[in-house]
N, C-alpha and C positions, 0 to 999 in steps of 0.2 A: 150775222155779224159782219155785213158788208157795209161799205161806206154810205149806202143810201139810207141807213137807219140812224136814228139819234140815240139808240140803245147801245152802251158799251157793256159787254159781258165781263164780269170779273171771275178770274180763274185763281183760286188760292192754292199755293203749293208750300204752305208753312209745315205741313207734316212730312214732306219729303225734302225739298230744297232747303226750307227753313231749319229742319232738324239736323242739317249737315253743318250748321254753324257752331262754332266752339262754344262748349258749355250748354247747348240747347238739348234738352232731353224731354220726351213726353211719355208718361206711363200709358198702358193700354186703356184704362179707365179716362184718362185726361184726353186721349185722341178723340173718343167717341164724344166726350163732353164739348170739346173744341168744334167738332164737325156740326154737332146739333146747334151750338151757338152761332155758327156762320150761316147755317141754314135760315135760322130765324132772323138773322141780320140781312139776308137778301143776296148772298153770294150765289153765283150761278154754278161754278164748278169747284170741287174740293178734291185735290188730288191726294190720295190716301198713302201712298208710298210707292216704293220700287217693288213691285209685286213679285218679280222673279228672283229677288236678291237674298230675301231672308224671311224666315217663318213669322217674325214678330209683325212685319207689314201685312202678311197675308192674314193674320189673326185680326187685324183691324177690318179688313174686308168682310170677314166672317161676322165680327161684332156689329158693324154698321149696319148690316143686312137685316139685323133684328130690330133696328130703330125705324120709325116712320118718319121720313123727311119730307116737309111740305114743298120744297122748292129746288135745292141744290141737287146736281148731279155728281155722284161720286166717280172719280176716275182713278184708273190704275195706270202706273207710269213704267215704262221700259224702254229698250233700245230696238234698233233694227237686228235682223238676224246676224249671226256670225258670218265672217267672210267665206268660210269654207264648209257652210252647212245649209241644208235645206230649211226653209221657214218651218215646215211641218216637224222638223226634228229638232228645232231649237229649244232647249230647256227654258230659256228666258221668255220666249214668246208663249211657251206652254203656262208659264207662271202668270202671264197676263190674262189668259183665258180662265185660269183657275180662280182668279179674283172675281170672276163672275160679275163684272161691271158692264153697264150698257156703253160707257165711254172709256176709252183707253188713250193715252198719250205716248207716242214713241219718238225718241230723239234719233237723228241721224246726222252724217257729216254733210256740210255744205261748203267746206274749205278744203281745197286740194291739198293744203299743207298738212291737214289732219289725215286725210285719205291716204297720202304717200307716206308720211312719217309716223303716224300712230297704228292706223289699220294695217298699213304695209300691203296695200293692194291697189288696183287701178281705179281710175276715175268711173270708168264704165261699170266695173263690178260694184262699186259703191252705189251707183244709181240703180242697179238690179237689186241690191240688197234693200234699198228704200222701197222699191215697187213691190218686191216679193213680201215684205213684212206687212205693208199697208193692205195689200191684196189678200193675204192669209187672214189677217184680222177682220177685214171686211166680209170675207167668205164665212167667217165664224159668227157673223151677225153683230159685230162691234162697230160703233162709230169711231173714227179715228182722227185725233190731231197730230200733225207732224210738227215736232219741234226742230227746226233748222238749226242745229248747234253751230254756234260761231259764224252765224249768217253774215253779219256785217263785215267782219273781217275777210270772210270769203269773198263777198261781193266786191270789196275794194281791191282784192288780189286778183280776182277772176270773175267777173260778173255774169259771164255767159254760163260758167260751171255752176256758180251759186243759183242762179235761175233754174238751171236744168234739174237741180236736186228738188226744188219746189214742184217743177212740172211733173217729175217722176211720181211724187207723192199724191199730187191731184189727179194724175191719169189713173192711178190705182185705186181711187176713191176716197182719198182723205176729206173729211169733213171741214177741215181748216188747216192753214199753215201758220206757223208761229215763228216769227223772226227772232232770233236769240242774239243778243249781245253778251256771249258767255264770258268773255274776258273783261267786260265793263269798261273797256278803253274807248268807246265812241263818244264823239260830241253831239249835242242835240241837233245842230243843223244837218250832220251826216244822217243821223237817224231819220229825220224828216225826209231828206232828199231820196234816200234809198227805199224808204217805205213807199213814198209816191212812185217810184220806179217800179216796185213790185206790184203795186195796185194797177199801173198802166200796163204791165205785162200780163197780169191776170185780173181783169176787171170784174170777173164774177167770183173771185175767190173770197172765202172768209178769212181775213188776215188778223193774226194776233201779234202781240209784243212781249218779250221776255227779257228784262235787262238786269245786269248786276251792278253794283255800286262801287266798283274799284275805283273810279274817278270821281265819286261822289255825285253822280249825274243820273242815276238810275230812275228817280222820280220824273226829272225833267225830260229824260229820253223817252219815257213811257208816254208822257203827255204829248211830246212831239209826233210820236208815231200815231196817236189818237188823232191829233190835229190833221195828220196827213191822210188819215182815213181808216186806220186800224180799228177794229171793234171788238177785240178781245184783249185784256190787260192780265198778264200773269205776274204775280208777286206774292209777297209774304206779309203777315201781319207784324207790325213794328219793324219790318225791314230784315229780319232774322235770315240768316243764311251764310253760306261758306265765305270764307276771306272777310271782306268788309260788308257782305250782306247782299240781299236782293232788293229789287224795287218795293218800297214801303207802301203798301195798300191803305194804310191809315192816313198817308199824305195824298195818295192818288184819288181815292174815292171822293173826298170832300171837293178836290180841285176840279174832278170832271163834273160833279153835280152842280156846285156853286159857282165855279169860274168859267166852265166851258158850256154850261147850260145843256148838257147831255144826260140822258138818263142812265141810272147805274143801279144802286141798290134799291132804289124807289123812294117815294115820298114817305116822310116820317121815320125812315130808319136811321138817318144821320145822327139822330140825337143819342143812338147807342153807340157811337163810335168810341167814345173814351172807355166805356165799359168793356167794349170788344178788346181794345188795346190793353187795358189793366188786367182783364182775365187771362188773356193770352200770356202775358208776362207771368202771372201767377202759375198757370199750368206749365209753362216752361221753365219755372224756377228761376226766373230773371227779375232784376230790379228794374221797375218802370223807369223810363228816361224821362226825367222832370222837364227837359228842354225840348222834347219832341213836338214838332209842329201840330197845331191844332188840339192835341190831347194832353200834351204835358201840363204838369202842375204850374209852371211858369209861362206857358204859352200865352196867357192873357193877364200877366202880372205887370205892374206899373210901379215905378220907384221914384223917378224924379218928380219933384213937387209941380213943375210945370206941366208935365205930361198928365200927372193925376188930376190936376185942375182942369185941363182940357177935356179929359175922359168924362169928368164929373159933369161937363157942360154939354158935351156931345160925344159919345163913345166912339163914333166913326172917325175921329180925328187920330186915334192911334191903335184901332182895332180893325183888322181887315175883313172880319166877319163877327157875327154875334156869337159869343162863346156857347151859349145855349144850343145853337144850331148843331154843334157836334158833341153835345153833352158835357161841356166844361163849364168853367165859371170864372169870373173876373177876380183877381186877387190884387190888393195894394200892399206894397212892401213899404215898411218903415225902416228909416236909417237916418244918418246925419244929413242926407240930401232931402229930407222930408220937408214938406210944408203943411199949413193948416188943412189943405185938402186932403193930404194923405191921412192924417190923424182922424178926420171926420169920417172919410169913407171907410177906413179901417175899423173904426169903432162900430160903424153900422153894420159892417161885414161881420163883426164878432158878436152881434146881437145886443149892443148897448145902445140906450136911448140917447141919441145925439142931441135931442132938444134941450137936455140938461146940462150940456157941456158949453160953458161960456168961452169968450176969446181968451180970457185970463187963464182959463184951465187948459186951453189948447197951447198957449204960450209955454205955461209951466210943464206940460207933457213933453214939448219939444226940447225945452232947456234940460229937462231929466234925461231924455233920450240921447241928446248929444253928449251929455256927461258920461252915461253909461257907455256908449259906443266908443268913447275915448278911452275907457277903461278896458275895452275888448269885447263887450257884449255885442251880439248880432240878433236881430230880431226878425230878419227876412224869413228864416225857417222855424221861428219860434213864437207862433201866434199865441200859444198858452201863456208864455211869460209875458208877452206884450199886453195881453188882457189883463193879467195880474197888475202890471205896472199902471194901466189905465185905472183900474179899480182902486188902487192905493191913492193915485192923484186926485180921484174923485170922492175919496173918503168913503168907498163902497166896499172895500175889502174887509172880509171877516177872517181872522185868525181861527183856524179850527183846533189848533193845539199849541202848546209851548214846548220847545225843545229845552230840556234841561241838560243833555249832553249825549255824546255818542263816542264810541271807541271802535277801531278797526284794527284787527291784528292779523298779520300775514306771517305764517310759520313754515319753515322748510326743515324737515328732519332728514338729513342725509343728502348726499350729492344727487342720487337718482330719484329720490322721493319726490311727489308732487307737492306743490305749495298748498297750505291750508289756509283758508280765509275766514275768519269769524268776526262778527260785529255785534256790539251791544247798543242799544238805543233806550234812552229814558226820556219819556215825555210826560206832559201834563195835559189832561183834558178836563176843563172845569176844575172840580176839586179833587179829581182822581189822578193818581200817578201811575204809570205803567212803565215796567223795566222788562225788556225782552232781548233775546239774542237770535242770531240768524247765521247759517252758513251758506257760502256760495262757492261758485268757481272762481271767483276772484273777489277783491275787497268790495267793489261796488255792487256786485250781485248780493254779497252778504250783508251789505249796509241796506239794500233794497228789501231783502227778505226780513231783516229785523225790524225795519220802520213798518213794513205791512202788517207783521205780526203783532205789533203795538197798537196800531190804528183799527185794525179789523174789528175788535169788539165794540168800538164806538161807531165806527163807520163801515159797515160790511160791504157797502158798494164799491169800496176800493179794491175788492177781489175781481171785479169786472175789468180792471186795468191790466193790460199787457205791454211790456216795453218792446217795441218792434225795431227799433235801431238805436245804437249808441256811437256816437262819433267823437273824436278828440281832435283838436287842432292846437298846435303849438304857435303862440302868436309871435314870439321872438326868438327864433332858433339860437340867436347869438348868445343868449343868456344860459343856454344848455340846460341843465337840471333845474335851474332857478327860474326857467321862463314861465310867463303867464300862459295858462292852459284854458282853452275854451271847450266846454262839453255840451254837445247837442243831444237830446234825447227825444225820439219819436215814441208816442204812447197812443194806444187806442183802447176802446172798450166795446168794440163790435158794432157801434153805431157811428163813431166819429174818430178822427185822428187828430192829434195836436202835437206841436213841438215845444220844447222848453229849453232854456240855456242857463248855464252857470259858468262863472269865470273866477279863476283864482290862481295863484302861484302853486297851490296845493291841488293836485288833480282829485283827491278825495272830496275836498271842499266844494270844488266846481261841480263835481258829480252830485253831491248832496243838495246844492241849490237847484239843479235841474230835476232831481227827483222830487224835492219838496214842491216846486212849481206844478209839476205834473199831477201830483195828488191834489193839491189845493185847486187847480184848474177843474178836475173832475168834481170834487166836492162842492164847488161854487155852483157849477152848472147843475148839479143834482138838487141843490137846495134853493 
């Protein structure tokens, strides 16, 4: 991990530092699943948790030992010994040994402010704590990384003492020293210059970087450390972590591989990047960030007509890498800003034969699109509805049923009683009429249940559809309860995801439009 190599080692701390983020939680099973995924992706070190702090983290180390990893090394995390206790008697160091991992990472103070104000001890004793802890773990047969907590702040305050903390760890046998921007307040030029100074002071040391994102610079700071010669990067998937998060490995890894031309997870692995990001969000019970660099749904989306036209001619004009390199794909957005290129590329993206679309068709589609957007429709997140709009404009749309009517009732009996929602739907399929009722947690849920019940005997494939998201936008709040409402629904069937949209002054009608498009999109694709 020294500057002489072009290999940058990736150290993931999602299960420890990432799990400290607000709302982030991993089950025991998901931790093992996550670690196996990172192992297959090519991550070098996976930090399993704070081994000496709680039984749940220790369970992970027991569980992961039962699995056969092909590449990654599992590390246990802890701190230096207590100020007034021998290393052999420290329960937290004992917890690190109990984790039974080949590698351990301990953090210690490198900023005198923390030594005096937090530990309430002397600078000399702190250095002894570092040396004792590293030496104790080395004598027990462990390889040790030393995380120099608050290193950059400490260096700016007293560079001699900060360097002496690193020296204490190295002299005691640490396999690597990691420079931490724990407060996340450093600028990239500071990280570069200080990392260079560390490498000059310890030319044979294996140096790593650990940054936080409090200034929005965690990724930049990590890359600057690598540029200065650091050869280990610590971070979390999707940037999860305390406060504003940690350095986002999902942005760092492709930057190292594709921009800095250094080796990282290895050839052919980058195409898994989007899946790694999405699966981690799912395991952590988080919604994926659609605007996340490289892997977000909109990372390679194009909306302005001139941009789409340029991308159609040469994708490099508005794309810094090929989307496929990181497992993503290009998306063309359609709106009032769209031109003919948007329509043609979007139609092709949706699987429509563009050779059959004439210039007159395109003009008619654009005119209809502008009329609808003026009414409040938005198709940027509603591919399903836009495809139906295209099919209708091209006279390819097939109505699968006729609506003869629906009714929705919301009833509340008593002040503290829950609301009851019921819906009835009457449809006609061919010569047959179906009248069904449904109940739900709300009026839209009841309407969805009734519609599915009515259609299922004719189209059993709709049972595969699940509604994954429901969003409401009030388009003109000044109109208060008379305001036009836009409803966006996300649907999926296990193989694909699609969005649909409805607009009306009546939220139930807007929801009906989006529900109808969702089902018709599925049926059209099936047939």
